[in-house]
C-alpha positions as CSV (number, residue, x, y, z in Angstrom):
1,X,-14.9,43.6,-1.5
2,X,-11.5,42.9,0.0
3,X,-12.3,39.2,0.5
4,X,-13.3,38.9,-3.2
5,X,-9.9,40.4,-4.3
6,X,-8.0,38.0,-2.1
7,X,-10.0,35.1,-3.5
8,X,-9.3,36.2,-7.1
9,X,-5.6,36.7,-6.3
10,X,-5.3,33.3,-4.7
11,X,-7.0,31.6,-7.6
12,X,-4.7,33.4,-10.1
13,X,-1.7,32.1,-8.2
14,X,-2.9,28.6,-7.8
15,X,-4.3,28.0,-11.3
16,X,-0.9,27.5,-13.0
17,X,0.2,25.1,-10.3
18,X,-2.9,23.0,-10.7
19,X,-2.7,23.0,-14.5
20,X,0.9,21.8,-14.4
21,X,0.0,18.9,-12.2
22,X,-2.8,17.6,-14.4
23,X,-1.9,14.4,-16.2
24,X,-2.8,14.0,-19.9
25,X,-1.5,12.5,-23.1
26,X,1.3,14.2,-25.1
27,X,3.0,13.5,-28.4
28,X,6.7,13.8,-28.7
29,X,7.8,14.5,-32.3
30,X,11.5,13.9,-33.2
31,X,13.2,15.0,-36.3
32,X,16.4,13.0,-37.2
33,X,19.0,14.0,-39.7
34,X,21.8,11.6,-40.5
35,X,25.4,12.4,-41.7
36,X,24.2,12.2,-45.4
37,X,21.5,14.8,-44.8
38,X,18.6,12.5,-44.9
39,X,15.8,13.6,-42.6
40,X,13.1,11.5,-40.9
41,X,10.4,12.1,-38.3
42,X,9.3,9.9,-35.5
43,X,6.5,10.4,-33.0
44,X,6.2,8.9,-29.5
45,X,3.0,8.8,-27.4
46,X,3.5,9.9,-23.8
47,X,0.3,8.9,-22.0
48,X,-0.9,10.0,-18.6
49,X,2.0,12.4,-18.0
50,X,2.3,15.9,-16.4
51,X,3.7,18.5,-18.8
52,X,7.1,18.5,-16.9
53,X,7.4,14.7,-17.0
54,X,6.4,14.6,-20.7
55,X,9.0,17.2,-21.5
56,X,11.7,15.3,-19.7
57,X,10.7,12.0,-21.4
58,X,10.7,13.7,-24.8
59,X,14.1,15.2,-24.1
60,X,15.5,11.6,-23.4
61,X,14.7,10.7,-27.1
62,X,17.2,13.3,-28.3
63,X,20.5,12.2,-29.7
64,X,23.6,13.8,-31.1
65,X,26.5,11.7,-32.3
66,X,28.7,11.3,-35.4
67,X,25.9,9.7,-37.4
68,X,22.7,11.3,-36.4
69,X,21.3,14.5,-34.9
70,X,17.8,14.1,-33.4
71,X,15.8,17.0,-32.0
72,X,12.5,16.3,-30.1
73,X,9.7,18.6,-29.1
74,X,6.2,18.1,-27.5
């Protein structure tokens, strides 16, 4: 019985790590608002990425300057 508990605990600890390292396709959606208040939406495909890498890549699409504010999310 003790070995089964150890196996279950080990599985529970390793599952999130394994899931985070899986590569799959993500879509980054960015909403831009210019200085005049006009809003537009762009999408970017992020193929064969881990969730962490996709989140970093999506964040790189963000911008904030005098003309436009762009917020991006997976």
